[in-house]
C-alpha positions in Angstrom: -73.5 29.1 -35.5 -74.4 26.3 -33.2 -75.2 28.6 -30.3 -77.2 30.7 -32.6 -79.1 27.7 -33.7 -79.7 26.6 -30.1 -80.9 30.2 -29.2 -83.4 30.1 -32.2 -84.8 26.8 -31.0 -85.2 28.1 -27.4 -86.8 31.3 -28.6 -89.3 29.4 -30.9 -90.1 27.2 -27.9 -90.8 30.1 -25.7 -92.9 31.8 -28.3 -94.9 28.6 -28.7 -95.5 28.4 -24.9 -96.4 32.1 -24.8 -98.9 31.8 -27.6 -100.6 28.7 -26.2 -104.1 29.7 -25.1 -104.8 28.8 -21.5 -108.3 28.3 -20.0 -109.5 31.5 -18.2 -108.0 31.9 -14.7 -111.2 32.2 -12.7 -113.0 30.8 -9.7 -113.5 27.0 -10.2 -117.0 25.9 -9.3 -117.2 23.3 -6.7 -119.1 20.4 -8.4 -120.6 17.5 -6.4 -123.6 15.1 -6.7 -127.0 16.9 -7.2 -128.5 18.1 -4.0 -132.1 17.9 -2.8 -134.3 21.0 -3.4 -136.2 22.3 -0.4 -139.5 23.4 -2.0 -140.9 24.7 1.3 -138.5 27.8 1.1 -140.6 29.4 -1.5 -144.0 28.8 0.1 -144.3 32.2 1.6 -141.7 34.0 -0.5 -142.3 36.6 -3.2 -141.9 35.1 -6.7 -140.1 37.4 -9.3 -140.2 36.7 -13.0 -137.0 36.6 -14.9 -136.4 39.5 -17.2 -135.3 37.6 -20.4 -134.1 40.7 -22.2 -131.8 41.6 -19.3 -130.6 38.1 -18.5 -128.0 36.0 -20.3 -125.5 33.2 -20.0 -122.0 33.5 -21.6 -119.4 30.9 -22.3 -115.7 30.6 -23.2 -113.9 27.6 -24.5 -110.2 27.3 -25.1 -107.7 25.1 -27.1 -103.9 25.4 -27.5 -104.4 27.4 -30.6 -107.0 30.0 -29.5 -110.3 30.5 -27.9 -114.1 31.0 -28.7 -116.8 32.8 -26.8 -120.5 33.1 -27.1 -123.9 33.2 -25.4 -127.1 31.4 -24.7 -130.5 33.0 -24.3 -132.7 32.2 -21.2 -136.0 30.7 -21.9 -137.9 31.2 -18.6 -137.4 31.3 -14.9 -138.1 32.9 -11.6 -136.5 33.7 -8.3 -138.3 33.7 -5.0 -137.4 36.3 -2.4 -138.0 36.4 1.4 -136.8 39.2 3.7 -134.6 40.6 1.0 -132.8 37.3 0.5 -133.0 34.6 -2.3 -135.1 31.8 -1.0 -135.2 29.8 -4.3 -134.9 30.0 -8.0 -134.9 28.3 -11.3 -134.2 29.2 -14.8 -134.2 27.4 -18.1 -131.4 27.8 -20.7 -132.3 27.6 -24.4 -129.4 25.4 -25.8 -130.6 25.9 -29.4 -130.0 29.7 -29.0 -126.2 29.2 -28.8 -124.3 32.0 -30.5 -120.7 32.4 -31.4 -119.5 35.9 -30.9 -115.7 35.9 -31.7 -116.3 34.9 -35.4 -118.2 37.4 -37.6 -121.7 36.0 -38.3 -121.3 36.2 -42.0 -118.3 34.0 -42.0 -118.6 30.3 -42.7 -116.7 29.4 -39.6 -119.4 30.9 -37.4 -122.1 28.6 -38.5 -119.8 25.6 -38.6 -118.6 26.1 -35.0 -122.2 26.9 -33.7 -123.4 23.8 -35.5 -120.7 21.5 -34.0 -121.4 22.9 -30.5 -125.1 22.3 -30.8 -124.4 18.7 -32.2 -123.9 15.4 -30.4 -120.2 15.9 -29.7 -121.1 18.8 -27.3 -124.5 20.0 -26.2 -126.7 17.8 -28.5 -129.5 20.5 -28.8 -131.7 18.2 -30.9 -132.1 15.7 -28.0 -131.6 18.1 -25.1 -132.9 21.4 -26.2 -132.8 23.1 -22.7 -130.6 23.0 -19.7 -131.7 24.1 -16.2 -130.2 25.6 -13.1 -132.1 25.4 -9.7 -131.0 27.1 -6.6 -130.5 25.0 -3.6 -128.8 27.6 -1.3 -127.5 31.1 -1.1 -125.0 32.0 1.6 -122.8 35.0 2.5 -119.6 34.9 0.5 -116.3 33.7 2.3 -113.2 34.5 0.4 -110.7 31.7 -0.5 -107.5 33.0 0.9 -105.4 30.3 -0.7 -105.5 32.1 -4.1 -104.3 35.5 -4.8 -106.6 37.7 -6.9 -103.7 38.7 -9.2 -103.3 35.0 -10.1 -106.7 35.2 -11.9 -107.8 37.1 -15.1 -109.7 40.2 -14.0 -112.0 39.7 -17.0 -113.2 36.4 -15.8 -113.7 37.1 -11.9 -115.9 39.2 -9.9 -114.4 42.1 -8.1 -116.4 41.9 -4.9 -118.5 38.7 -4.6 -121.3 39.0 -2.0 -122.8 35.5 -1.9 -122.0 31.9 -2.7 -124.8 30.2 -4.8 -125.3 26.5 -4.9 -127.6 24.9 -7.3 -128.3 21.9 -9.6 -127.0 22.5 -13.2 -128.5 19.9 -15.6 -126.9 19.5 -19.0 -127.6 16.7 -21.4 -129.6 15.0 -18.9 -126.9 15.0 -16.3 -127.5 16.9 -13.1 -124.7 18.1 -10.9 -124.5 20.5 -8.0 -122.3 23.6 -8.5 -121.2 26.2 -5.9 -119.7 29.5 -7.2 -119.3 33.2 -6.0 -121.8 35.7 -7.1 -122.7 39.3 -6.7 -126.3 39.5 -5.6 -128.4 42.6 -5.1 -132.0 42.4 -3.7 -134.0 45.5 -3.3 -137.4 47.1 -4.0 -138.9 43.9 -5.5 -136.0 43.3 -7.8 -133.0 40.8 -8.0 -129.8 41.4 -10.0 -127.2 38.7 -9.9 -123.9 38.1 -11.7 -121.5 35.1 -11.6 -118.3 34.0 -13.3 -116.8 30.6 -12.8 -115.2 27.7 -14.4 -116.6 24.2 -14.8 -115.3 20.9 -16.3 -117.6 19.9 -19.1 -116.6 16.2 -18.6 -118.6 16.2 -15.5 -121.7 16.4 -17.7 -120.5 13.7 -20.2 -118.9 16.2 -22.8 -115.7 14.4 -23.4 -115.2 15.3 -27.1 -111.6 16.5 -27.9 -110.3 16.1 -24.3 -107.6 13.5 -25.1 -104.5 15.8 -25.1 -101.9 13.2 -25.6 -103.6 11.9 -28.8 -104.9 15.2 -30.2 -101.9 17.6 -29.5 -102.8 21.0 -30.9 -106.3 19.9 -31.8 -107.0 19.3 -28.1 -110.0 21.2 -26.6 -109.7 21.9 -23.1 -112.3 20.4 -20.7 -112.5 23.7 -18.7 -115.3 26.1 -19.7 -115.8 29.5 -18.4 -119.5 30.3 -17.6 -121.1 33.6 -16.9 -124.5 34.2 -15.5 -126.2 37.6 -15.6 -129.6 37.4 -14.1 -132.3 40.0 -13.5 -135.8 39.4 -12.1 -138.7 41.6 -11.0 -142.2 41.5 -9.7 -144.9 41.4 -12.5 -146.3 44.9 -13.3 
């Protein structure tokens, strides 16, 4: 009986570990102090306007007991292209447009979670209604050979990145430089770009719920997965 009880405890512990939701295994954005923007790069480049209907920002947040995901709309933006390369770019994210996708919209929990995320504990949309990302450099992608692809979640990584994009991401009045892999295609006066990466929300002053020792299963992981899907084209 004692051995059966011990086995039950071990199995219960194993199940608890297995069911504990982890942050997406993705590429971690390199985060440093904000970098200077060279405005001369766009002086003789072609400016392409963001296609708002075809562009979006996605997010995934996790905690030991589960995860949530959703989107932000883009408000405006442009990408400057020279010799089929991105020379500059900037877009504005509408924080108030935050949506929760994993909870049915008609359920009370959807509005409750969206309201909390838009509140002062997280994005504080009333005080900071927008966020911005401004490109500072775009370089050919060099693979990180220290990490195996199978160690990452395929859903949250790009299969064949082409470039590394670096830019200043400003959230809640805090501006940081982030570098991440992306797939970029520039052709015929159009740009399509996609990126998937993790950031630490604490770098932008969003510390709510990050004290794991105190909060236990109510702990909210500081790692947030971000996805960009950007499309821009010349005005018709």
